[in-house]
Gaussian input, Z-matrix of N, CA and C with variables (Angstrom, degrees):
# hf/3-21g

backbone

0 1
 N
 C     1     B1
 C     2     B2     1     A1
 N     3     B3     2     A2     1     D1
 C     4     B4     3     A3     2     D2
 C     5     B5     4     A4     3     D3
 N     6     B6     5     A5     4     D4
 C     7     B7     6     A6     5     D5
 C     8     B8     7     A7     6     D6
 N     9     B9     8     A8     7     D7
 C    10    B10     9     A9     8     D8
 C    11    B11    10    A10     9     D9
 N    12    B12    11    A11    10    D10
 C    13    B13    12    A12    11    D11
 C    14    B14    13    A13    12    D12
 N    15    B15    14    A14    13    D13
 C    16    B16    15    A15    14    D14
 C    17    B17    16    A16    15    D15
 N    18    B18    17    A17    16    D16
 C    19    B19    18    A18    17    D17
 C    20    B20    19    A19    18    D18
 N    21    B21    20    A20    19    D19
 C    22    B22    21    A21    20    D20
 C    23    B23    22    A22    21    D21
 N    24    B24    23    A23    22    D22
 C    25    B25    24    A24    23    D23
 C    26    B26    25    A25    24    D24
 N    27    B27    26    A26    25    D25
 C    28    B28    27    A27    26    D26
 C    29    B29    28    A28    27    D27
 N    30    B30    29    A29    28    D28
 C    31    B31    30    A30    29    D29
 C    32    B32    31    A31    30    D30
 N    33    B33    32    A32    31    D31
 C    34    B34    33    A33    32    D32
 C    35    B35    34    A34    33    D33
 N    36    B36    35    A35    34    D34
 C    37    B37    36    A36    35    D35
 C    38    B38    37    A37    36    D36
 N    39    B39    38    A38    37    D37
 C    40    B40    39    A39    38    D38
 C    41    B41    40    A40    39    D39
 N    42    B42    41    A41    40    D40
 C    43    B43    42    A42    41    D41
 C    44    B44    43    A43    42    D42
 N    45    B45    44    A44    43    D43
 C    46    B46    45    A45    44    D44
 C    47    B47    46    A46    45    D45
 N    48    B48    47    A47    46    D46
 C    49    B49    48    A48    47    D47
 C    50    B50    49    A49    48    D48
 N    51    B51    50    A50    49    D49
 C    52    B52    51    A51    50    D50
 C    53    B53    52    A52    51    D51
 N    54    B54    53    A53    52    D52
 C    55    B55    54    A54    53    D53
 C    56    B56    55    A55    54    D54
 N    57    B57    56    A56    55    D55
 C    58    B58    57    A57    56    D56
 C    59    B59    58    A58    57    D57
 N    60    B60    59    A59    58    D58
 C    61    B61    60    A60    59    D59
 C    62    B62    61    A61    60    D60
 N    63    B63    62    A62    61    D61
 C    64    B64    63    A63    62    D62
 C    65    B65    64    A64    63    D63
 N    66    B66    65    A65    64    D64
 C    67    B67    66    A66    65    D65
 C    68    B68    67    A67    66    D66
 N    69    B69    68    A68    67    D67
 C    70    B70    69    A69    68    D68
 C    71    B71    70    A70    69    D69
 N    72    B72    71    A71    70    D70
 C    73    B73    72    A72    71    D71
 C    74    B74    73    A73    72    D72
 N    75    B75    74    A74    73    D73
 C    76    B76    75    A75    74    D74
 C    77    B77    76    A76    75    D75
 N    78    B78    77    A77    76    D76
 C    79    B79    78    A78    77    D77
 C    80    B80    79    A79    78    D78
 N    81    B81    80    A80    79    D79
 C    82    B82    81    A81    80    D80
 C    83    B83    82    A82    81    D81
 N    84    B84    83    A83    82    D82
 C    85    B85    84    A84    83    D83
 C    86    B86    85    A85    84    D84
 N    87    B87    86    A86    85    D85
 C    88    B88    87    A87    86    D86
 C    89    B89    88    A88    87    D87
 N    90    B90    89    A89    88    D88
 C    91    B91    90    A90    89    D89
 C    92    B92    91    A91    90    D90
 N    93    B93    92    A92    91    D91
 C    94    B94    93    A93    92    D92
 C    95    B95    94    A94    93    D93
 N    96    B96    95    A95    94    D94
 C    97    B97    96    A96    95    D95
 C    98    B98    97    A97    96    D96
 N    99    B99    98    A98    97    D97
 C   100   B100    99    A99    98    D98
 C   101   B101   100   A100    99    D99
 N   102   B102   101   A101   100   D100
 C   103   B103   102   A102   101   D101
 C   104   B104   103   A103   102   D102
 N   105   B105   104   A104   103   D103
 C   106   B106   105   A105   104   D104
 C   107   B107   106   A106   105   D105
 N   108   B108   107   A107   106   D106
 C   109   B109   108   A108   107   D107
 C   110   B110   109   A109   108   D108
 N   111   B111   110   A110   109   D109
 C   112   B112   111   A111   110   D110
 C   113   B113   112   A112   111   D111
 N   114   B114   113   A113   112   D112
 C   115   B115   114   A114   113   D113
 C   116   B116   115   A115   114   D114
 N   117   B117   116   A116   115   D115
 C   118   B118   117   A117   116   D116
 C   119   B119   118   A118   117   D117
 N   120   B120   119   A119   118   D118
 C   121   B121   120   A120   119   D119
 C   122   B122   121   A121   120   D120
 N   123   B123   122   A122   121   D121
 C   124   B124   123   A123   122   D122
 C   125   B125   124   A124   123   D123
 N   126   B126   125   A125   124   D124
 C   127   B127   126   A126   125   D125
 C   128   B128   127   A127   126   D126
 N   129   B129   128   A128   127   D127
 C   130   B130   129   A129   128   D128
 C   131   B131   130   A130   129   D129
 N   132   B132   131   A131   130   D130
 C   133   B133   132   A132   131   D131
 C   134   B134   133   A133   132   D132
 N   135   B135   134   A134   133   D133
 C   136   B136   135   A135   134   D134
 C   137   B137   136   A136   135   D135
 N   138   B138   137   A137   136   D136
 C   139   B139   138   A138   137   D137
 C   140   B140   139   A139   138   D138
 N   141   B141   140   A140   139   D139
 C   142   B142   141   A141   140   D140
 C   143   B143   142   A142   141   D141
 N   144   B144   143   A143   142   D142
 C   145   B145   144   A144   143   D143
 C   146   B146   145   A145   144   D144
 N   147   B147   146   A146   145   D145
 C   148   B148   147   A147   146   D146
 C   149   B149   148   A148   147   D147
 N   150   B150   149   A149   148   D148
 C   151   B151   150   A150   149   D149
 C   152   B152   151   A151   150   D150
 N   153   B153   152   A152   151   D151
 C   154   B154   153   A153   152   D152
 C   155   B155   154   A154   153   D153
 N   156   B156   155   A155   154   D154
 C   157   B157   156   A156   155   D155
 C   158   B158   157   A157   156   D156
 N   159   B159   158   A158   157   D157
 C   160   B160   159   A159   158   D158
 C   161   B161   160   A160   159   D159
 N   162   B162   161   A161   160   D160
 C   163   B163   162   A162   161   D161
 C   164   B164   163   A163   162   D162
 N   165   B165   164   A164   163   D163
 C   166   B166   165   A165   164   D164
 C   167   B167   166   A166   165   D165
 N   168   B168   167   A167   166   D166
 C   169   B169   168   A168   167   D167
 C   170   B170   169   A169   168   D168
 N   171   B171   170   A170   169   D169
 C   172   B172   171   A171   170   D170
 C   173   B173   172   A172   171   D171
 N   174   B174   173   A173   172   D172
 C   175   B175   174   A174   173   D173
 C   176   B176   175   A175   174   D174
 N   177   B177   176   A176   175   D175
 C   178   B178   177   A177   176   D176
 C   179   B179   178   A178   177   D177
 N   180   B180   179   A179   178   D178
 C   181   B181   180   A180   179   D179
 C   182   B182   181   A181   180   D180
 N   183   B183   182   A182   181   D181
 C   184   B184   183   A183   182   D182
 C   185   B185   184   A184   183   D183
 N   186   B186   185   A185   184   D184
 C   187   B187   186   A186   185   D185
 C   188   B188   187   A187   186   D186
 N   189   B189   188   A188   187   D187
 C   190   B190   189   A189   188   D188
 C   191   B191   190   A190   189   D189
 N   192   B192   191   A191   190   D190
 C   193   B193   192   A192   191   D191
 C   194   B194   193   A193   192   D192
 N   195   B195   194   A194   193   D193
 C   196   B196   195   A195   194   D194
 C   197   B197   196   A196   195   D195
 N   198   B198   197   A197   196   D196
 C   199   B199   198   A198   197   D197
 C   200   B200   199   A199   198   D198
 N   201   B201   200   A200   199   D199
 C   202   B202   201   A201   200   D200
 C   203   B203   202   A202   201   D201
 N   204   B204   203   A203   202   D202
 C   205   B205   204   A204   203   D203
 C   206   B206   205   A205   204   D204
 N   207   B207   206   A206   205   D205
 C   208   B208   207   A207   206   D206
 C   209   B209   208   A208   207   D207
 N   210   B210   209   A209   208   D208
 C   211   B211   210   A210   209   D209
 C   212   B212   211   A211   210   D210
 N   213   B213   212   A212   211   D211
 C   214   B214   213   A213   212   D212
 C   215   B215   214   A214   213   D213
 N   216   B216   215   A215   214   D214
 C   217   B217   216   A216   215   D215
 C   218   B218   217   A217   216   D216
 N   219   B219   218   A218   217   D217
 C   220   B220   219   A219   218   D218
 C   221   B221   220   A220   219   D219
 N   222   B222   221   A221   220   D220
 C   223   B223   222   A222   221   D221
 C   224   B224   223   A223   222   D222
 N   225   B225   224   A224   223   D223
 C   226   B226   225   A225   224   D224
 C   227   B227   226   A226   225   D225
 N   228   B228   227   A227   226   D226
 C   229   B229   228   A228   227   D227
 C   230   B230   229   A229   228   D228
 N   231   B231   230   A230   229   D229
 C   232   B232   231   A231   230   D230
 C   233   B233   232   A232   231   D231
 N   234   B234   233   A233   232   D232
 C   235   B235   234   A234   233   D233
 C   236   B236   235   A235   234   D234
 N   237   B237   236   A236   235   D235
 C   238   B238   237   A237   236   D236
 C   239   B239   238   A238   237   D237
 N   240   B240   239   A239   238   D238
 C   241   B241   240   A240   239   D239
 C   242   B242   241   A241   240   D240
 N   243   B243   242   A242   241   D241
 C   244   B244   243   A243   242   D242
 C   245   B245   244   A244   243   D243
 N   246   B246   245   A245   244   D244
 C   247   B247   246   A246   245   D245
 C   248   B248   247   A247   246   D246
 N   249   B249   248   A248   247   D247
 C   250   B250   249   A249   248   D248
 C   251   B251   250   A250   249   D249
 N   252   B252   251   A251   250   D250
 C   253   B253   252   A252   251   D251
 C   254   B254   253   A253   252   D252
 N   255   B255   254   A254   253   D253
 C   256   B256   255   A255   254   D254
 C   257   B257   256   A256   255   D255
 N   258   B258   257   A257   256   D256
 C   259   B259   258   A258   257   D257
 C   260   B260   259   A259   258   D258
 N   261   B261   260   A260   259   D259
 C   262   B262   261   A261   260   D260
 C   263   B263   262   A262   261   D261
 N   264   B264   263   A263   262   D262
 C   265   B265   264   A264   263   D263
 C   266   B266   265   A265   264   D264
 N   267   B267   266   A266   265   D265
 C   268   B268   267   A267   266   D266
 C   269   B269   268   A268   267   D267
 N   270   B270   269   A269   268   D268
 C   271   B271   270   A270   269   D269
 C   272   B272   271   A271   270   D270
 N   273   B273   272   A272   271   D271
 C   274   B274   273   A273   272   D272
 C   275   B275   274   A274   273   D273

   B1=1.4139
   B2=1.5416
   B3=1.1837
   B4=1.5172
   B5=1.3963
   B6=1.2794
   B7=1.5229
   B8=1.5003
   B9=1.3154
   B10=1.5467
   B11=1.5895
   B12=1.4782
   B13=1.4147
   B14=1.5634
   B15=1.3563
   B16=1.4456
   B17=1.4472
   B18=1.2875
   B19=1.5053
   B20=1.6114
   B21=1.2475
   B22=1.4903
   B23=1.6078
   B24=1.2102
   B25=1.4515
   B26=1.6212
   B27=1.2911
   B28=1.4632
   B29=1.4980
   B30=1.3802
   B31=1.4282
   B32=1.4916
   B33=1.3870
   B34=1.5018
   B35=1.6294
   B36=1.3072
   B37=1.4859
   B38=1.5266
   B39=1.3048
   B40=1.4463
   B41=1.5613
   B42=1.3210
   B43=1.5517
   B44=1.5307
   B45=1.4662
   B46=1.4412
   B47=1.4433
   B48=1.3719
   B49=1.5142
   B50=1.5728
   B51=1.3854
   B52=1.4972
   B53=1.3837
   B54=1.2886
   B55=1.5734
   B56=1.4663
   B57=1.3316
   B58=1.5278
   B59=1.5398
   B60=1.2743
   B61=1.3886
   B62=1.5686
   B63=1.2217
   B64=1.6312
   B65=1.4680
   B66=1.3099
   B67=1.4930
   B68=1.4892
   B69=1.3115
   B70=1.5679
   B71=1.5115
   B72=1.3195
   B73=1.4926
   B74=1.5123
   B75=1.3721
   B76=1.3710
   B77=1.6163
   B78=1.4521
   B79=1.4892
   B80=1.4230
   B81=1.4010
   B82=1.4684
   B83=1.5553
   B84=1.2720
   B85=1.4533
   B86=1.4400
   B87=1.3512
   B88=1.4552
   B89=1.4872
   B90=1.3790
   B91=1.3915
   B92=1.6092
   B93=1.3526
   B94=1.4121
   B95=1.5404
   B96=1.4017
   B97=1.3610
   B98=1.5027
   B99=1.3903
   B100=1.3363
   B101=1.5456
   B102=1.3150
   B103=1.3745
   B104=1.5263
   B105=1.3166
   B106=1.5529
   B107=1.5038
   B108=1.3246
   B109=1.5396
   B110=1.4782
   B111=1.2647
   B112=1.4496
   B113=1.5576
   B114=1.5065
   B115=1.3494
   B116=1.5125
   B117=1.3539
   B118=1.4100
   B119=1.5410
   B120=1.3195
   B121=1.4694
   B122=1.4964
   B123=1.4010
   B124=1.4941
   B125=1.5244
   B126=1.2857
   B127=1.5155
   B128=1.5167
   B129=1.3090
   B130=1.4670
   B131=1.3868
   B132=1.3639
   B133=1.4453
   B134=1.5107
   B135=1.4309
   B136=1.4515
   B137=1.6286
   B138=1.2618
   B139=1.5097
   B140=1.5298
   B141=1.2450
   B142=1.5188
   B143=1.6122
   B144=1.2659
   B145=1.3896
   B146=1.5475
   B147=1.3361
   B148=1.4446
   B149=1.5516
   B150=1.2642
   B151=1.4250
   B152=1.4293
   B153=1.3585
   B154=1.4601
   B155=1.4372
   B156=1.4817
   B157=1.3858
   B158=1.6201
   B159=1.3668
   B160=1.4950
   B161=1.4437
   B162=1.2734
   B163=1.6549
   B164=1.5017
   B165=1.3678
   B166=1.3390
   B167=1.6116
   B168=1.2223
   B169=1.4599
   B170=1.5283
   B171=1.3016
   B172=1.5842
   B173=1.4500
   B174=1.3680
   B175=1.4388
   B176=1.5269
   B177=1.3811
   B178=1.3684
   B179=1.6003
   B180=1.3499
   B181=1.5271
   B182=1.4532
   B183=1.3216
   B184=1.4900
   B185=1.5536
   B186=1.4077
   B187=1.3949
   B188=1.5700
   B189=1.2540
   B190=1.4936
   B191=1.6388
   B192=1.3212
   B193=1.4750
   B194=1.4272
   B195=1.3804
   B196=1.4956
   B197=1.5909
   B198=1.3419
   B199=1.4108
   B200=1.5758
   B201=1.3953
   B202=1.4385
   B203=1.5311
   B204=1.3394
   B205=1.4977
   B206=1.5585
   B207=1.3373
   B208=1.5259
   B209=1.5408
   B210=1.2647
   B211=1.6361
   B212=1.5489
   B213=1.2779
   B214=1.5587
   B215=1.5085
   B216=1.3098
   B217=1.4646
   B218=1.5249
   B219=1.3802
   B220=1.4611
   B221=1.5221
   B222=1.3399
   B223=1.4302
   B224=1.6027
   B225=1.3889
   B226=1.4761
   B227=1.4988
   B228=1.3257
   B229=1.4785
   B230=1.3881
   B231=1.2956
   B232=1.4942
   B233=1.5734
   B234=1.4157
   B235=1.4024
   B236=1.4613
   B237=1.2822
   B238=1.4849
   B239=1.4726
   B240=1.3825
   B241=1.3951
   B242=1.6706
   B243=1.3235
   B244=1.5200
   B245=1.5410
   B246=1.3308
   B247=1.4810
   B248=1.5565
   B249=1.3173
   B250=1.5608
   B251=1.4769
   B252=1.3063
   B253=1.5112
   B254=1.4796
   B255=1.3883
   B256=1.3597
   B257=1.4844
   B258=1.2880
   B259=1.4762
   B260=1.5092
   B261=1.3468
   B262=1.4995
   B263=1.6146
   B264=1.3299
   B265=1.4017
   B266=1.5736
   B267=1.1806
   B268=1.5252
   B269=1.5471
   B270=1.3848
   B271=1.6068
   B272=1.4829
   B273=1.2481
   B274=1.5735
   B275=1.5278
   A1=107.57
   A2=121.97
   A3=122.05
   A4=113.01
   A5=115.55
   A6=119.11
   A7=113.30
   A8=115.21
   A9=117.87
   A10=101.67
   A11=106.61
   A12=117.00
   A13=109.13
   A14=116.93
   A15=124.92
   A16=109.61
   A17=118.01
   A18=121.99
   A19=113.03
   A20=114.17
   A21=118.23
   A22=109.09
   A23=113.76
   A24=120.41
   A25=118.30
   A26=114.32
   A27=122.52
   A28=114.85
   A29=119.80
   A30=119.07
   A31=114.25
   A32=115.20
   A33=115.85
   A34=113.83
   A35=115.36
   A36=115.65
   A37=121.14
   A38=115.91
   A39=120.92
   A40=106.99
   A41=115.42
   A42=117.70
   A43=107.24
   A44=105.91
   A45=118.34
   A46=113.07
   A47=118.52
   A48=117.39
   A49=106.45
   A50=115.69
   A51=115.01
   A52=111.25
   A53=117.85
   A54=120.58
   A55=113.19
   A56=119.03
   A57=130.94
   A58=107.58
   A59=119.31
   A60=122.05
   A61=111.86
   A62=115.81
   A63=118.56
   A64=108.81
   A65=125.02
   A66=120.86
   A67=107.76
   A68=119.26
   A69=122.18
   A70=108.76
   A71=111.28
   A72=118.28
   A73=110.40
   A74=113.82
   A75=124.14
   A76=102.66
   A77=110.16
   A78=124.86
   A79=110.84
   A80=116.39
   A81=121.00
   A82=107.65
   A83=115.56
   A84=118.68
   A85=113.39
   A86=117.82
   A87=123.54
   A88=109.47
   A89=121.08
   A90=126.54
   A91=110.43
   A92=118.75
   A93=116.66
   A94=110.61
   A95=116.64
   A96=115.10
   A97=116.57
   A98=116.55
   A99=119.51
   A100=111.94
   A101=118.10
   A102=121.68
   A103=105.74
   A104=120.92
   A105=119.15
   A106=114.71
   A107=115.38
   A108=113.49
   A109=109.31
   A110=121.61
   A111=127.79
   A112=111.34
   A113=115.79
   A114=120.64
   A115=110.34
   A116=114.97
   A117=116.41
   A118=117.90
   A119=112.77
   A120=113.52
   A121=112.47
   A122=115.31
   A123=120.07
   A124=114.74
   A125=115.16
   A126=120.98
   A127=105.77
   A128=124.24
   A129=132.06
   A130=111.16
   A131=119.87
   A132=122.75
   A133=115.07
   A134=116.06
   A135=115.88
   A136=107.81
   A137=117.03
   A138=125.66
   A139=108.07
   A140=113.29
   A141=119.89
   A142=105.72
   A143=110.16
   A144=123.00
   A145=108.88
   A146=118.58
   A147=117.02
   A148=107.28
   A149=120.20
   A150=126.29
   A151=110.39
   A152=116.53
   A153=120.88
   A154=117.13
   A155=117.90
   A156=120.81
   A157=111.35
   A158=116.07
   A159=115.91
   A160=115.13
   A161=118.75
   A162=124.68
   A163=107.52
   A164=121.87
   A165=121.22
   A166=120.20
   A167=116.15
   A168=123.86
   A169=116.49
   A170=113.49
   A171=113.81
   A172=109.65
   A173=118.81
   A174=119.95
   A175=104.48
   A176=109.80
   A177=123.44
   A178=111.79
   A179=114.84
   A180=118.76
   A181=111.55
   A182=112.75
   A183=121.94
   A184=101.89
   A185=120.95
   A186=129.82
   A187=104.78
   A188=117.46
   A189=121.53
   A190=112.87
   A191=107.94
   A192=110.27
   A193=116.41
   A194=112.45
   A195=119.27
   A196=107.29
   A197=116.85
   A198=116.68
   A199=114.14
   A200=114.61
   A201=115.33
   A202=108.40
   A203=113.80
   A204=118.89
   A205=106.64
   A206=113.29
   A207=114.55
   A208=106.84
   A209=109.20
   A210=118.27
   A211=101.44
   A212=113.82
   A213=122.07
   A214=107.22
   A215=122.45
   A216=127.53
   A217=109.56
   A218=112.93
   A219=117.09
   A220=108.73
   A221=119.23
   A222=121.40
   A223=105.54
   A224=111.07
   A225=110.75
   A226=113.60
   A227=113.04
   A228=119.42
   A229=116.21
   A230=119.87
   A231=126.44
   A232=111.30
   A233=118.91
   A234=123.05
   A235=112.69
   A236=120.49
   A237=124.49
   A238=107.19
   A239=127.30
   A240=126.35
   A241=111.16
   A242=112.46
   A243=114.95
   A244=105.39
   A245=117.88
   A246=118.12
   A247=118.04
   A248=108.70
   A249=120.87
   A250=113.41
   A251=114.14
   A252=115.96
   A253=111.04
   A254=121.90
   A255=122.14
   A256=116.23
   A257=121.29
   A258=127.45
   A259=108.93
   A260=109.15
   A261=113.29
   A262=106.03
   A263=107.94
   A264=117.17
   A265=113.09
   A266=121.36
   A267=124.44
   A268=111.38
   A269=108.61
   A270=113.83
   A271=107.74
   A272=110.40
   A273=116.75
   A274=114.09
   D1=145.24
   D2=178.47
   D3=-66.68
   D4=165.73
   D5=-176.73
   D6=-71.12
   D7=-33.29
   D8=-171.23
   D9=-127.79
   D10=125.43
   D11=-176.65
   D12=-68.96
   D13=151.24
   D14=-179.60
   D15=-73.80
   D16=129.04
   D17=178.56
   D18=-81.84
   D19=144.30
   D20=179.04
   D21=-59.55
   D22=127.46
   D23=173.41
   D24=-63.05
   D25=-15.00
   D26=176.38
   D27=-95.26
   D28=-55.74
   D29=-179.79
   D30=-98.33
   D31=-18.21
   D32=169.98
   D33=85.83
   D34=-16.02
   D35=-179.42
   D36=-120.64
   D37=-15.72
   D38=177.87
   D39=-90.96
   D40=160.14
   D41=176.28
   D42=-82.98
   D43=128.95
   D44=174.34
   D45=-70.55
   D46=130.17
   D47=-178.21
   D48=-129.86
   D49=-6.02
   D50=177.83
   D51=-126.39
   D52=142.81
   D53=168.06
   D54=-109.88
   D55=131.36
   D56=174.95
   D57=-100.15
   D58=110.23
   D59=178.73
   D60=-68.45
   D61=-41.08
   D62=177.40
   D63=-59.99
   D64=-31.02
   D65=-178.21
   D66=-107.08
   D67=-7.75
   D68=-176.38
   D69=56.00
   D70=46.77
   D71=-174.65
   D72=-125.01
   D73=145.88
   D74=174.22
   D75=-113.86
   D76=120.20
   D77=-168.56
   D78=-121.98
   D79=145.17
   D80=161.66
   D81=-80.32
   D82=167.69
   D83=-174.21
   D84=-63.12
   D85=-38.73
   D86=-178.68
   D87=-62.47
   D88=-51.09
   D89=-179.44
   D90=-66.67
   D91=-34.69
   D92=175.77
   D93=-63.42
   D94=-43.04
   D95=177.13
   D96=-59.66
   D97=-38.16
   D98=-177.35
   D99=-72.74
   D100=-41.02
   D101=-172.83
   D102=-76.09
   D103=-43.96
   D104=-175.28
   D105=-87.23
   D106=3.58
   D107=174.53
   D108=-103.34
   D109=3.95
   D110=-173.53
   D111=-66.51
   D112=-37.44
   D113=179.74
   D114=-158.20
   D115=165.05
   D116=-176.49
   D117=-64.54
   D118=-30.45
   D119=178.41
   D120=-67.55
   D121=-44.92
   D122=178.49
   D123=-64.07
   D124=-24.02
   D125=-178.67
   D126=-73.01
   D127=-20.12
   D128=-176.75
   D129=-81.67
   D130=-18.51
   D131=-179.68
   D132=-58.53
   D133=126.54
   D134=-175.70
   D135=-79.30
   D136=135.78
   D137=-178.35
   D138=-123.26
   D139=146.77
   D140=178.93
   D141=-136.59
   D142=158.55
   D143=177.56
   D144=-64.60
   D145=152.51
   D146=174.73
   D147=-89.31
   D148=159.34
   D149=174.47
   D150=-54.61
   D151=132.85
   D152=173.19
   D153=-72.07
   D154=-24.78
   D155=-175.33
   D156=-90.26
   D157=-41.31
   D158=178.62
   D159=-102.85
   D160=-10.06
   D161=-178.98
   D162=49.45
   D163=34.33
   D164=175.11
   D165=-137.50
   D166=-28.40
   D167=175.82
   D168=-106.02
   D169=155.59
   D170=-179.02
   D171=-68.19
   D172=140.95
   D173=-176.47
   D174=-92.28
   D175=142.80
   D176=-172.86
   D177=-125.46
   D178=-9.29
   D179=-179.34
   D180=-135.28
   D181=130.85
   D182=-179.96
   D183=-96.66
   D184=123.89
   D185=172.40
   D186=-101.29
   D187=102.90
   D188=178.89
   D189=-68.67
   D190=-31.92
   D191=178.31
   D192=-64.49
   D193=-36.32
   D194=-173.88
   D195=-102.08
   D196=-2.81
   D197=-178.72
   D198=58.61
   D199=47.74
   D200=-169.92
   D201=-150.52
   D202=157.62
   D203=175.90
   D204=-112.72
   D205=139.80
   D206=-176.96
   D207=-135.88
   D208=155.28
   D209=175.95
   D210=-81.71
   D211=169.68
   D212=-176.50
   D213=-56.44
   D214=-46.69
   D215=-174.41
   D216=-59.81
   D217=-52.72
   D218=-173.53
   D219=-70.60
   D220=-30.98
   D221=178.93
   D222=-61.62
   D223=-46.95
   D224=-173.44
   D225=-64.59
   D226=-35.16
   D227=174.66
   D228=-64.93
   D229=-38.28
   D230=-178.33
   D231=-82.46
   D232=-32.98
   D233=-166.78
   D234=-117.68
   D235=12.53
   D236=-172.32
   D237=-65.55
   D238=116.03
   D239=-171.93
   D240=-65.97
   D241=-17.55
   D242=-179.98
   D243=-77.03
   D244=-30.95
   D245=-174.16
   D246=-98.26
   D247=-11.02
   D248=-174.96
   D249=-141.47
   D250=139.26
   D251=174.71
   D252=-103.60
   D253=8.02
   D254=175.87
   D255=-78.95
   D256=140.23
   D257=-179.95
   D258=-106.48
   D259=104.44
   D260=-179.68
   D261=-107.80
   D262=147.02
   D263=-179.58
   D264=-77.33
   D265=104.55
   D266=-174.44
   D267=-124.16
   D268=151.37
   D269=171.56
   D270=-155.76
   D271=159.57
   D272=175.99
   D273=-59.54

């Protein structure tokens, strides 16, 4: 995980844990609930967890072995078979 946690784009002080593609925003759980419960259209926005390694990109891979979610770049860096011989249980 990076040294400094990503701040929520909405409130600016809580740690962002979710990424909303429609809004291009990184949000904490509290602000996500506030922003996406305002109307039915916003509630349909797809949100994903942020990568546990870089705290910046949307996560696309779940590593059950490490109990973490990773973006494609961090997954490649952590699970590249040419660089590591560990077999982690991963899925999209």
